[in-house]
N, C-alpha and C positions, 0 to 999 in steps of 0.2 A: 625131264630133260636135265642135262648136267648143267652145272654152273661153269662157266669158261674161266679157267685161270688167267686168261688174256686180260680180263677186266679186273683183276685183282688190284689194279693200281687205279681203279675209278675213285676211291676215297679221295684222291687228289682233286676231283671235280669240285668239290665243296670249297676248295682254296682258290679256284679260279674265278677271275672277275667275269661277269656276264657281258662278254664283248660280242659284238655283232661284226661281221665282215662289213666294210665300208661299201656303200653303194657307188657304183662307177657311172659317170654320164654315159649316155647313149653314145655308140661309136668309139668310146675310149678304149685304147690298146692297153692300158694298165690293168693288171689283173686284181681282183678283189684281195684284201688282206683279211686274214682270220686266225685266231689261235687254234682252230680246229679244221683238220683236212681229213678227207677219206677216199679210198678207192675200194669199190664193191663190185665184184662180178660172181659168177657161179664157181670160180676157182679159189679166189683170195679175197679177203677183206683186210685192209691196211688202214689204220688210223694214225695220225699225228697230232699230238695235242701239246700245247704250251701249259705247263703247270706253274711256272714262275718264270720271270724274266731269264732268258737263255737257257731254260730247261725244257726239253721236249722229250715226251714219251712216244714211242713206237708200239703199236699193238698189232698183232696179226692173227688171222684165222686162216688156216689151209683146209679146203674142202676137196682136195685132190687126192689121188691115191698114190701120188709119187713125191719124192723128196725134191726139195729146191735149195740151192745155196743163196743166203742173204749175206751180202758184204757191206760193212758200214760205209765204205768209200763210195758205194753206189746210191747211197741215200743223200739226195741233194735237197737243200732248202733254199728258197730264193727270199733273201732278206731285202731290206728297203734299197739298198745300194749295191748289192753284190749277191752272189751264190756261194754257198757254204755246203760242203760235203761233211757228212759225220766222220769222224775218225775211228770211233769205237763204239761198240755196243756195251753198255753197262747192264749186267744181269745182278739184279738184287737177291741176295740169298736169305733175307730174312733179318740179317744183321747189317745195318747200313754201313759199317766200318769193314764188312768183309765183302763187298761187292766185287764181282769179277768183270774184267774189261776184256772184251774179244773183238778180234777185227771182222770175224765173219761166224755165222751160225747156220746149221741145217735146219730148215723148215720141214718137219716131218709130216707124212700124211695124216690128214683129219686131226689136226692139231691146233693149238692156239698158244700164244705167249705174249709177253710184254717186256720191253727193255727201255732203258733210258739212252738217249743219243748223247755221245760226247763229241763236241766239235766246237769250232770258233763261231759261236751264234751271238757272242756279245750280250747284250741286255734285251735282245728281242722278246717282246711279249706276244707278237703276231708276225706271221710270214705272209709273202705274197704268192708262194707256190711251193709245191713239193713233189719230187719225182724219185721213184725207187727203180732201179734196174734189177730185173729178176730174170736170169738166164739171157736170152737174146732179145727181151723185150723191155721197153720203159713203160712204167705205170705211173701216169699222171694223176695225182690226187686232186680232188675238187675242195674248195672252201666250203665250210659249213657254219651256220649260226650256232651258238650255244645250245639252243633249243633243239635243232635238228641233229646235232652231235648226240645230245642225251637220248633223242628218240632211237637213233642208230644203235647206241649202246645197249639200250633196252631190248631192241630186237635181237642183237647179236647175242646177247646173253641167253636167249631162248633158242638158240640153234642147237640142235642135238648132233654132236660130231659123230654119233654112232648111227645116224640115220641112213637107211638104205636108199633114200630118195631125197636129196637136197632140194630138188626142183620143188617138190610137195612143201617142205619146210618154207621156201621162199614165198611160195603162193600163199600159204597160211599167214606168214608173217608180213606179207606185203612188202618184201624187200624190193629195192630198186637198185639198178646199176648206177654206180657213181665213178667218175673219172674215166680216162681212156687208156687204151694199150697201143703202142706203136713199136715198130722195130727199133732196137737199140741204137743210139747214135754212137758211133765208134770214135 
């Protein structure tokens, strides 16, 4: 199986504190907060993780046969007292001083990649929610514990993007759907 370039940014995991989402009282309307969020289905996998205060990484895997456009402004994080959209996607080139900032990028078929989100995130170490608009749908990410996030990363790293049958990979890796899809709010 090929190692995904998506998780080349994983060395940052060692720098993260072992935070766990807060437990919410029964019936509470407030969402759980976490440094780790994920959306997983048979088409896409998206993860957002805080690597240090105010710095968030977005990783994705496309298991589709078509292209999609990802716009920074449609990546929205729910902070403690407000919502903040990403302004730019920062692509690391291997030399930190030569990063590229883009407003959008094309998600290619059967691909993976990781970027840093640029936006007004203050010093947030955790977020209360994350939504990504992709085409005509909003993908709502689910909060994860540090342990569950690392487990997901290990499974994703074993996915074969050249597989003729992702459903078989899912079964073998015991992947589970996370997050929800809904029509995009205009």
